C-alpha positions in Angstrom: -2.3 -3.4 8.3 -5.4 -4.7 10.0 -6.1 -8.2 8.8 -9.3 -8.7 10.7 -10.9 -5.4 9.5 -9.4 -6.0 6.0 -7.9 -2.5 5.8 -4.5 -1.0 5.1 -3.5 2.3 6.6 -0.6 4.2 5.0 0.9 6.7 7.4 2.5 9.9 6.2 1.9 9.3 2.5 1.8 11.9 -0.3 1.1 15.3 1.2 2.0 13.9 4.6 -1.5 12.4 4.7 -2.7 9.1 6.3 -4.7 7.0 3.9 -6.9 3.9 4.4 -8.0 1.4 1.8 -9.4 -2.1 1.6 -7.4 -5.2 1.9 -8.5 -8.1 -0.4 -9.5 -11.2 1.5 -7.5 -13.3 -0.9 -4.3 -11.7 0.5 -4.9 -12.3 4.2 -3.3 -15.8 4.3 -0.3 -14.9 2.1 0.3 -11.8 4.3 0.1 -13.8 7.5 2.8 -16.1 6.1 4.9 -13.2 5.0 4.5 -11.5 8.4 5.7 -14.7 10.2 8.8 -14.7 7.9 9.5 -11.0 8.6 8.9 -11.5 12.3 11.4 -14.4 12.3 13.9 -12.2 10.5 13.4 -9.4 13.1 14.0 -11.9 15.9 17.2 -13.0 14.2 18.2 -9.3 13.8 17.5 -8.7 17.5 19.6 -11.8 18.5 22.4 -10.3 16.4 22.1 -7.1 18.4 20.7 -4.7 15.8 17.0 -5.1 14.9 16.0 -1.4 15.1 14.1 0.8 12.7 14.1 4.6 12.4 11.0 6.1 14.2 9.1 9.1 13.0 9.3 12.5 14.8 10.2 12.4 18.5 8.9 8.9 19.2 12.4 7.5 19.7 12.9 9.9 22.7 9.4 9.2 24.0 9.5 5.4 23.7 13.1 4.3 24.1 12.6 0.6 23.1 10.0 1.1 20.4 12.5 1.0 17.5 13.2 -2.6 18.3 9.6 -3.7 18.9 7.8 -5.9 16.3 4.9 -3.5 15.9 7.2 -0.8 14.5 9.0 -3.0 12.0 8.6 -2.6 8.2 6.2 -5.1 6.6 8.4 -5.2 3.6 12.0 -4.6 4.9 15.0 -4.3 2.7 17.3 -7.3 2.4 20.4 -5.5 3.8 20.6 -3.5 7.0 21.5 0.2 7.2 24.1 1.6 9.6 24.2 5.0 11.2 27.9 5.6 12.0 27.1 8.7 14.1 25.0 6.8 16.7 26.6 3.4 15.9 23.3 1.7 15.3 22.1 -0.7 12.6 18.7 -1.7 11.4 16.5 -2.2 8.4 14.6 0.3 6.3 11.6 -0.5 4.0 12.1 -2.0 0.6 13.1 0.6 -1.9 10.2 1.7 -4.1 12.4 1.5 -7.2 12.5 -2.3 -6.8 8.7 -2.5 -7.0 8.6 0.0 -10.0 11.2 -2.2 -11.9 9.2 -5.4 -11.1 6.0 -3.8 -12.5 7.8 -2.6 -15.6 9.2 -6.1 -16.2 5.8 -7.7 -15.6 4.1 -5.2 -18.1 6.7 -6.1 -20.7 6.5 -9.9 -20.0 2.7 -9.7 -20.4 3.0 -8.0 -23.8 1.0 -5.0 -22.7 1.7 -2.2 -25.2 0.2 0.7 -23.3 2.3 2.4 -20.7 1.6 1.1 -17.2 3.3 1.9 -13.8 2.5 1.4 -10.2 0.3 4.5 -10.3 -1.8 2.7 -13.0 -3.0 0.4 -10.3 -4.4 3.3 -8.4 -6.4 4.4 -11.5 -7.5 0.8 -12.2 -8.6 0.4 -8.6 -10.9 3.5 -8.8 -12.2 2.6 -12.2 -13.1 -1.0 -11.1 -14.9 0.4 -8.0 -16.9 2.7 -10.1 -17.8 -0.1 -12.5 -19.0 -2.2 -9.6 -21.3 0.6 -8.5 -19.3 2.1 -5.5 -20.4 5.6 -4.7 -18.0 8.5 -5.6 -17.6 9.6 -2.0 -16.4 6.2 -0.9 -13.9 6.2 -3.7 -12.8 9.7 -2.8 -12.1 8.6 0.7 -10.2 5.4 -0.4 -8.0 7.5 -2.8 -7.4 10.2 -0.2 -8.7 13.0 -2.3 -9.7 16.1 -0.4 -11.9 17.3 -3.2 -14.5 15.1 -4.9 -13.8 17.0 -8.2 -10.4 15.2 -8.3 -12.2 11.8 -8.0 -14.8 12.7 -10.6 -12.0 12.5 -13.2 -12.5 8.7 -13.0 -16.1 8.9 -14.1 -15.2 9.4 -17.7 -14.6 5.7 -18.1 -18.2 5.0 -17.4 -19.4 7.1 -20.3 -20.5 4.1 -22.4 -23.5 5.7 -24.1 -26.9 3.9 -24.3 -25.2 0.5 -24.2 -23.9 1.2 -20.6 -27.3 0.9 -19.0 -30.1 -1.7 -19.0 -33.6 -0.7 -20.0 -36.1 -0.9 -17.1 -38.3 -2.9 -19.5 -35.7 -5.7 -19.4 -36.4 -6.1 -15.7 -40.1 -6.9 -16.3 
């Protein structure tokens, strides 16, 4: 997460791809506060002798202390620690995705939304809103991580509003 550049990078996502997207300015301050809380929790974990995370690939062998460094910690860690009895180490993993999915389901129900909506719905809404705001299809393709623009073109159906979807050039005179 790069708060200054206002971007989020997801490493090893679906298809083992890295993806970058925009970070809303309105979330910078709340995220800074959250990061301070998580960093404090990490320091508490270290003081208790266990604040490590699992590292990808061979990084643990290459960088012996990296698993305990702040830069490698999860931004949204789980509440309880995990324990590896084979190596006798403890740490935190990321928040389980099912918790977020359940929270979205509850919010949809509480809002009285009758259409089905899931976490994935946010992805479609994001693309649709960008299109409605005039973002070009290649930028949206990159933000969604699509390798083929044809996949992104699926979102253009929402803009098919007929003649009422455009302004007449005569209105600009």
